[in-house]
OpenMM code with the backbone's topology and positions (N, CA, C; nanometers):
from openmm import Vec3, app, unit

residues = "PRO SER ALA GLU GLY LYS LEU SER TYR GLY GLY ALA LEU LEU PRO GLY GLU GLY GLU ALA ILE ALA ALA TYR VAL GLN ALA GLY LYS ARG ILE PRO ARG ARG GLY GLU VAL GLY MET ASN ALA ASP GLU ILE GLU HIS PHE GLU GLN LEU GLY TYR VAL MET SER GLY SER ARG HIS LYS ARG MET ASN ALA ILE ARG ILE ARG LYS GLU ASN GLN VAL TYR SER ALA GLU GLU LYS SER ALA LEU ALA MET PHE ASN".split()
positions = [
    Vec3(14.1074, 10.3215, 17.3749),
    Vec3(14.2358, 10.3133, 17.3082),
    Vec3(14.2213, 10.2580, 17.1675),
    Vec3(14.3069, 10.3004, 17.0798),
    Vec3(14.3036, 10.2513, 16.9422),
    Vec3(14.3964, 10.1317, 16.9290),
    Vec3(14.4034, 10.0776, 16.8085),
    Vec3(14.4847, 9.9588, 16.7854),
    Vec3(14.6336, 9.9879, 16.8036),
    Vec3(14.6750, 10.1135, 16.7823),
    Vec3(14.8171, 10.1483, 16.7914),
    Vec3(14.8597, 10.1764, 16.9349),
    Vec3(14.7672, 10.1679, 17.0307),
    Vec3(14.8007, 10.1984, 17.1688),
    Vec3(14.7831, 10.3453, 17.2026),
    Vec3(14.7492, 10.4269, 17.1017),
    Vec3(14.7234, 10.5681, 17.1252),
    Vec3(14.5768, 10.5846, 17.1614),
    Vec3(14.5465, 10.6836, 17.2421),
    Vec3(14.4099, 10.7108, 17.2843),
    Vec3(14.3312, 10.7684, 17.1670),
    Vec3(14.2105, 10.7181, 17.1443),
    Vec3(14.1250, 10.7690, 17.0374),
    Vec3(14.0363, 10.8785, 17.0940),
    Vec3(14.0383, 10.9947, 17.0313),
    Vec3(13.9588, 11.1079, 17.0781),
    Vec3(13.8302, 11.1241, 16.9985),
    Vec3(13.7965, 11.0284, 16.9125),
    Vec3(13.6731, 11.0358, 16.8362),
    Vec3(13.6919, 11.1072, 16.7045),
    Vec3(13.5820, 11.1214, 16.6331),
    Vec3(13.5873, 11.1840, 16.5012),
    Vec3(13.5782, 11.3351, 16.5077),
    Vec3(13.5792, 11.3970, 16.3921),
    Vec3(13.5635, 11.5415, 16.3740),
    Vec3(13.6789, 11.6231, 16.4312),
    Vec3(13.7916, 11.5591, 16.4593),
    Vec3(13.9100, 11.6316, 16.5036),
    Vec3(14.0167, 11.6200, 16.3956),
    Vec3(14.0893, 11.7271, 16.3745),
    Vec3(14.1982, 11.7247, 16.2778),
    Vec3(14.3121, 11.6385, 16.3309),
    Vec3(14.3992, 11.5878, 16.2413),
    Vec3(14.5119, 11.5078, 16.2895),
    Vec3(14.5959, 11.5865, 16.3911),
    Vec3(14.6178, 11.5274, 16.5065),
    Vec3(14.6974, 11.5909, 16.6108),
    Vec3(14.6192, 11.6850, 16.7013),
    Vec3(14.4971, 11.7197, 16.6617),
    Vec3(14.4183, 11.8149, 16.7405),
    Vec3(14.3802, 11.7569, 16.8769),
    Vec3(14.3391, 11.6305, 16.8789),
    Vec3(14.3017, 11.5661, 17.0043),
    Vec3(14.4185, 11.5601, 17.1010),
    Vec3(14.5364, 11.5245, 17.0497),
    Vec3(14.6551, 11.5161, 17.1345),
    Vec3(14.6936, 11.6537, 17.1889),
    Vec3(14.6805, 11.7573, 17.1058),
    Vec3(14.7157, 11.8925, 17.1496),
    Vec3(14.6214, 11.9407, 17.2589),
    Vec3(14.4916, 11.9180, 17.2410),
    Vec3(14.3940, 11.9576, 17.3432),
    Vec3(14.4183, 11.8770, 17.4705),
    Vec3(14.4453, 11.7478, 17.4540),
    Vec3(14.4680, 11.6602, 17.5699),
    Vec3(14.5892, 11.7055, 17.6506),
    Vec3(14.6913, 11.7588, 17.5845),
    Vec3(14.8104, 11.8052, 17.6559),
    Vec3(14.7739, 11.9175, 17.7530),
    Vec3(14.6839, 12.0085, 17.7109),
    Vec3(14.6388, 12.1148, 17.8006),
    Vec3(14.5556, 12.0575, 17.9151),
    Vec3(14.4673, 11.9613, 17.8820),
    Vec3(14.3814, 11.8997, 17.9836),
    Vec3(14.4667, 11.8294, 18.0889),
    Vec3(14.5638, 11.7515, 18.0447),
    Vec3(14.6491, 11.6769, 18.1368),
    Vec3(14.7329, 11.7689, 18.2244),
    Vec3(14.7699, 11.8863, 18.1712),
    Vec3(14.8492, 11.9817, 18.2481),
    Vec3(14.7614, 12.0701, 18.3371),
    Vec3(14.6280, 12.0538, 18.3257),
    Vec3(14.5363, 12.1341, 18.4051),
    Vec3(14.5291, 12.2783, 18.3605),
    Vec3(14.5603, 12.3035, 18.2334),
    Vec3(14.5606, 12.4398, 18.1809),
    Vec3(14.4333, 12.4674, 18.1012),
    Vec3(14.4013, 12.5959, 18.0874),
    Vec3(14.2900, 12.6402, 18.0042),
    Vec3(14.3265, 12.6148, 17.8583),
    Vec3(14.2325, 12.5606, 17.7831),
    Vec3(14.2574, 12.5323, 17.6419),
    Vec3(14.2455, 12.6632, 17.5644),
    Vec3(14.3521, 12.7067, 17.4960),
    Vec3(14.3450, 12.8347, 17.4253),
    Vec3(14.2527, 12.8274, 17.3040),
    Vec3(14.1851, 12.9361, 17.2792),
    Vec3(14.0997, 12.9478, 17.1621),
    Vec3(14.1790, 13.0134, 17.0506),
    Vec3(14.1203, 13.0156, 16.9326),
    Vec3(14.1853, 13.0796, 16.8182),
    Vec3(14.2132, 13.2262, 16.8538),
    Vec3(14.3319, 13.2723, 16.8273),
    Vec3(14.3693, 13.4090, 16.8576),
    Vec3(14.4301, 13.4251, 16.9961),
    Vec3(14.4261, 13.3193, 17.0762),
    Vec3(14.4782, 13.3273, 17.2118),
    Vec3(14.6068, 13.2487, 17.2297),
    Vec3(14.6491, 13.1773, 17.1285),
    Vec3(14.7690, 13.0948, 17.1392),
    Vec3(14.8881, 13.1861, 17.1670),
    Vec3(14.9680, 13.1490, 17.2644),
    Vec3(15.0836, 13.2290, 17.3025),
    Vec3(15.0560, 13.3215, 17.4194),
    Vec3(14.9283, 13.3296, 17.4613),
    Vec3(14.8919, 13.4126, 17.5755),
    Vec3(14.8588, 13.3201, 17.6921),
    Vec3(14.8863, 13.3656, 17.8134),
    Vec3(14.8469, 13.2834, 17.9276),
    Vec3(14.7083, 13.3257, 17.9759),
    Vec3(14.6499, 13.2491, 18.0661),
    Vec3(14.5126, 13.2733, 18.1112),
    Vec3(14.4970, 13.4110, 18.1758),
    Vec3(14.5994, 13.4568, 18.2480),
    Vec3(14.5910, 13.5888, 18.3124),
    Vec3(14.5865, 13.7010, 18.2093),
    Vec3(14.6666, 13.6885, 18.1036),
    Vec3(14.6662, 13.7903, 17.9978),
    Vec3(14.5309, 13.7941, 17.9276),
    Vec3(14.4755, 13.6777, 17.8997),
    Vec3(14.3456, 13.6699, 17.8325),
    Vec3(14.2379, 13.7329, 17.9201),
    Vec3(14.2385, 13.6988, 18.0482),
    Vec3(14.1394, 13.7547, 18.1412),
    Vec3(14.1531, 13.9065, 18.1493),
    Vec3(14.2764, 13.9570, 18.1505),
    Vec3(14.3009, 14.1009, 18.1559),
    Vec3(14.2407, 14.1701, 18.0340),
    Vec3(14.2637, 14.1159, 17.9143),
    Vec3(14.2087, 14.1748, 17.7921),
    Vec3(14.0558, 14.1705, 17.7926),
    Vec3(13.9984, 14.0608, 17.8426),
    Vec3(13.8524, 14.0508, 17.8485),
    Vec3(13.7949, 14.1528, 17.9467),
    Vec3(13.8647, 14.1785, 18.0587),
    Vec3(13.8195, 14.2788, 18.1553),
    Vec3(13.8273, 14.4194, 18.0971),
    Vec3(13.9228, 14.4407, 18.0056),
    Vec3(13.9337, 14.5703, 17.9395),
    Vec3(13.8235, 14.5915, 17.8356),
    Vec3(13.7510, 14.4834, 17.8047),
    Vec3(13.6406, 14.4960, 17.7092),
    Vec3(13.6649, 14.4288, 17.5762),
    Vec3(13.7833, 14.3716, 17.5581),
    Vec3(13.8103, 14.3007, 17.4336),
    Vec3(13.7293, 14.1714, 17.4300),
    Vec3(13.6786, 14.1381, 17.3131),
    Vec3(13.6073, 14.0121, 17.2946),
    Vec3(13.7030, 13.9179, 17.2252),
    Vec3(13.7424, 13.8128, 17.2961),
    Vec3(13.8354, 13.7165, 17.2384),
    Vec3(13.7614, 13.6347, 17.1340),
    Vec3(13.8307, 13.5924, 17.0307),
    Vec3(13.7661, 13.5286, 16.9157),
    Vec3(13.6851, 13.4056, 16.9535),
    Vec3(13.7265, 13.3345, 17.0576),
    Vec3(13.6535, 13.2154, 17.0975),
    Vec3(13.5186, 13.2458, 17.1589),
    Vec3(13.4953, 13.3687, 17.2006),
    Vec3(13.3705, 13.4057, 17.2666),
    Vec3(13.2701, 13.4697, 17.1710),
    Vec3(13.3118, 13.5025, 17.0513),
    Vec3(13.2314, 13.5865, 16.9635),
    Vec3(13.1329, 13.5097, 16.8770),
    Vec3(13.1717, 13.3964, 16.8250),
    Vec3(13.0894, 13.3260, 16.7276),
    Vec3(13.0240, 13.2040, 16.7908),
    Vec3(12.8913, 13.2019, 16.7923),
    Vec3(12.8188, 13.0928, 16.8579),
    Vec3(12.8515, 12.9572, 16.7963),
    Vec3(12.8556, 12.9497, 16.6633),
    Vec3(12.8790, 12.8209, 16.5978),
    Vec3(13.0214, 12.7711, 16.6247),
    Vec3(13.1195, 12.8600, 16.6138),
    Vec3(13.2584, 12.8209, 16.6405),
    Vec3(13.2739, 12.7783, 16.7865),
    Vec3(13.2055, 12.8493, 16.8752),
    Vec3(13.2129, 12.8158, 17.0166),
    Vec3(13.1510, 12.6790, 17.0435),
    Vec3(13.0386, 12.6501, 16.9762),
    Vec3(12.9726, 12.5201, 16.9929),
    Vec3(13.0624, 12.4067, 16.9443),
    Vec3(13.1303, 12.4276, 16.8319),
    Vec3(13.2211, 12.3262, 16.7771),
    Vec3(13.3387, 12.3046, 16.8724),
    Vec3(13.3939, 12.4142, 16.9241),
    Vec3(13.5059, 12.4041, 17.0176),
    Vec3(13.4657, 12.3264, 17.1426),
    Vec3(13.3490, 12.3573, 17.1965),
    Vec3(13.3025, 12.2882, 17.3170),
    Vec3(13.2841, 12.1395, 17.2889),
    Vec3(13.2273, 12.1058, 17.1718),
    Vec3(13.2071, 11.9649, 17.1373),
    Vec3(13.3410, 11.8924, 17.1274),
    Vec3(13.4381, 11.9548, 17.0631),
    Vec3(13.5703, 11.8924, 17.0499),
    Vec3(13.6371, 11.8750, 17.1858),
    Vec3(13.6292, 11.9780, 17.2699),
    Vec3(13.6880, 11.9684, 17.4029),
    Vec3(13.6206, 11.8578, 17.4833),
    Vec3(13.4886, 11.8467, 17.4713),
    Vec3(13.4169, 11.7423, 17.5448),
    Vec3(13.4555, 11.6028, 17.4966),
    Vec3(13.4827, 11.5871, 17.3665),
    Vec3(13.5301, 11.4585, 17.3145),
    Vec3(13.6611, 11.4202, 17.3829),
    Vec3(13.7505, 11.5172, 17.3947),
    Vec3(13.8813, 11.4905, 17.4557),
    Vec3(13.8647, 11.4614, 17.6048),
    Vec3(13.7821, 11.5416, 17.6737),
    Vec3(13.7583, 11.5160, 17.8162),
    Vec3(13.7027, 11.3755, 17.8368),
    Vec3(13.6064, 11.3341, 17.7538),
    Vec3(13.5467, 11.2000, 17.7664),
    Vec3(13.6513, 11.0908, 17.7475),
    Vec3(13.7352, 11.1063, 17.6454),
    Vec3(13.8388, 11.0062, 17.6193),
    Vec3(13.9386, 11.0001, 17.7345),
    Vec3(13.9754, 11.1165, 17.7888),
    Vec3(14.0692, 11.1201, 17.9014),
    Vec3(14.0076, 11.0561, 18.0253),
    Vec3(13.8796, 11.0811, 18.0497),
    Vec3(13.8125, 11.0213, 18.1650),
    Vec3(13.8045, 10.8696, 18.1509),
    Vec3(13.7712, 10.8222, 18.0310),
    Vec3(13.7651, 10.6774, 18.0069),
    Vec3(13.9015, 10.6135, 18.0300),
    Vec3(14.0065, 10.6813, 17.9853),
    Vec3(14.1418, 10.6297, 18.0032),
    Vec3(14.1774, 10.6231, 18.1520),
    Vec3(14.1422, 10.7277, 18.2255),
    Vec3(14.1720, 10.7311, 18.3695),
    Vec3(14.0950, 10.6214, 18.4430),
    Vec3(13.9693, 10.6006, 18.4057),
    Vec3(13.8895, 10.4943, 18.4691),
    Vec3(13.9437, 10.3566, 18.4360),
    Vec3(13.9949, 10.3405, 18.3146),
    Vec3(14.0504, 10.2103, 18.2734),
    Vec3(14.1727, 10.1745, 18.3570),
    Vec3(14.2474, 10.2738, 18.4020),
    Vec3(14.3651, 10.2482, 18.4850),
    Vec3(14.3263, 10.1939, 18.6219),
    Vec3(14.2076, 10.2324, 18.6714),
    Vec3(14.1615, 10.1866, 18.8020),
    Vec3(14.1010, 10.0475, 18.7961),
    Vec3(14.0538, 10.0053, 18.6785),
    Vec3(13.9888, 9.8737, 18.6654),
    Vec3(14.0891, 9.7649, 18.6350),
] * unit.nanometer
topology = app.Topology()
chain = topology.addChain("A")
for resn in residues:
    res = topology.addResidue(resn, chain)
    for name in ("N", "CA", "C"):
        topology.addAtom(name, app.Element.getBySymbol(name[0]), res)
């Protein structure tokens, strides 16, 4: 937690990005990639089965950055959940 009582998601995230990703994590939803916002997981899966390559799957570097950011949020959420038990 940060000094303001808000959860700190670490560096390299844009303002509000950690909170937005965390909202999907807390709701148990798939985190949308660029180009997928506004689509649900079933629609995305349908397009991928048709052969479309969603933007989040195409670029190795962008995908690596996305995974790192998501992992930062997952780590912060896990630490917060563990802190509630202690």
